[in-house]
Residue, then its C-alpha position, 0 to 999 in steps of 0.5 A: x488334537x486336530x479334532x479338538x481344535x476343530x470342535x472349538x473352532x466350530x463353537x467359536x463365534x468367528x467360525x460360524x457361517x454368516x448369513x446375508x444380513x450379517x455380511x451386509x451389516x459388516x460391509x456397511x460398518x466398514x464403509x462408515x468407519x472408512x468415511x469417518x477416518x477419511x473425514x478426520x484426515x481431511x479436516x482442517x483446523x479453523x485457522x487453516x479453513x479461514x485461509x482457504x475461505x479467504x483465498x477462494x473468495x478473493x483470488x479472482x479479484x487479484x490480477x497480474x500486471x505486466x508493464x513495458x517501459x522504454x530504456x536506453x541500452x549501452x549503445x544509447x538505443x531505445x529498447x523495451x523492458x518488461x516488469x511485473x507486479x500485482x493489482x486489486x480489482x476494486x470496482x466490478x467495471x474494471x478499475x484496478x488499484x496497484x503501485x505507482x512504481x509498477x505502472x508509472x513509466x509504462x508505455x504499455x500495460x497488460x492485465x492477466x486475470x486469475x482465469x488467465x484471460x488477458x486485457x490491455x489496460x489504460x492508466x487512469x491516474x497516478x500518484x507517485x507521492x503515495x505510490x498508488x495508481x489506478x488502471x482500468x480494463x474493459x471486461x467486455x461484459x464479463x463479471x469481475x469480482x471486486x474486493x471490499x474495503x476493510x475498516x482501518x480503525x479496527x486494525x490491531x497489532x497481532x491480528x492475522x493478515x494474508x497477502x496474495x500476489x505475483x511473487x517472482x511471476x508465480x501468480x495467485x500465491x498466498x502468504x500469511x502473517x500478522x500485523x507487526x506494527x501500525x502507523x509506520x512512515x516510509x518515503x516514496x520515491x519522490x521523497x514525500x512521506x507516506x503515513x499510516x503504513x502497515x508493517x507485516x511479517x507476511x512474506x512479500x517479494x518482488x512481484x507482490x507489489x500492488x497486491x492486496x493485504x487482507x484481513x481474516x474477513x476477506x476485506x482489503x486493508x492494505x496494498x503491499x508496496x515495499x519490503x525491507x531486505x538487503x538481499x531483495x527477498x522477504x526477510x519478514x519486514x513488509x510494508x503495505x499502504x493502509x486502506x485509510x490512505x487508499x480510500x482518500x487517494x483512489x476517488x481522486x485518481x479516478x475523478x481527476x487522474x491525480x491527487x489535488x494536494x493543498x500547498x503553502x506556495x513557498x520555496x524554502x530551505x532548512x537552516x542549522x543553528x549556526x546560520x540561525x544565530x548569524x541571522x539573529x533568530x533565537x531558535x535552533x532550527x527553522x525553515x527560511x522562505x526563499x520565494x513565494x508563489x504570487x497569489x499563493x496562500x502564504x503570500x496572501x497571509x502576508x509572509x515574506x521571502x528573501x530580499x537580499x544576499x549575504x556573503x558568508x565565507x565563499x558563498x552568497x546566500x539569500x537572507x531576509x525571508x521569514x523563518x518558519x519554526x512551527x506549523x500549528x503545534x508541530x516544530x519544523x526543521x526542513x521544507x519536507x517537514x512542512x510538506x509532510x505536515x500539510x499532506x493530510x490536510x484538505x484544500x480550504x483548511x487552515x494552518x497557523x505558521x509561527x515564524x521569525x521576521x528578523x528578531x520578531x516572533x510572529x504568527x499567521x493563519x494560512x488557508x490552504x489551496x491547491x496550486x492552479x498548475x496542479x488543479x488545472x481544469x479539474x476544479 
């Protein structure tokens, strides 16, 4: 049996002694097979590769911002308090956009780049009504990467978005998701309405504020600003200020340090149906003018404020002012409604106010201007 097995083994292909060429070919085959196997293991799906590409292209333009504010402790002593957020380099000479609530009350602001280099920052412009701010660093000859603006008109619900920021102090963190909704409205801390908000399910947490929301082409489409969360952490509902708003605000913040919004020049109060009926106005909601800015747009258009008082119950209330119930084609019930409507207007544009003076229905065309105390020497 042993001799037979040896004979068959000798005739076997695997038992034949290999020459130098055969050994070289076998080794080469093994190396190629191993390389192909490794490349298949390491290969990324197209969507994964896009995530990597966007991150690598933009992460150096995302900064960490540390701000120091002053507050009073229990013993009424002033103590420094530090906060953290994110920012986006929008100009290679050091201009950075972030949220107003990240740097608005800061006495000291410091920026840390992706390569860990740190720079003191100067607050250039603040706009609490849009929750946006511009700060600037001096890169001292260092070339900075800036992120390009995306096109707001091309955004669609369902498209992929990426958020980069500094959540809980972990710099350079990436999260992905989709646009959940467009055209949302949220309130700034001032009570003013911020329009055209992007809603996303990309994870946004404390520290992400001021960081970029990006599309799959590495373009800036929003600035992450708020989350809806009872616990304070991401629950899949985050909000970003649209690049449409960003582009309108940024240039003014850089040029003037503030946003020059037009105004009607009125102080007014919303009235309910009962008071309107008492005053004889045949409408269910409206805004009565209490006072007018002397020389302001509404005063120039001939509108009138309250000129006397009436006692209703135990209250003395001003009466006699024009009651605005509609601006252009938009009904209004509060002064905030009026301010929200004209917030997208520019100085020099006109709106038509529809109002009641007593029981007489009237209208007036008002040319919007920027209040002198706001414009200052900027104009």
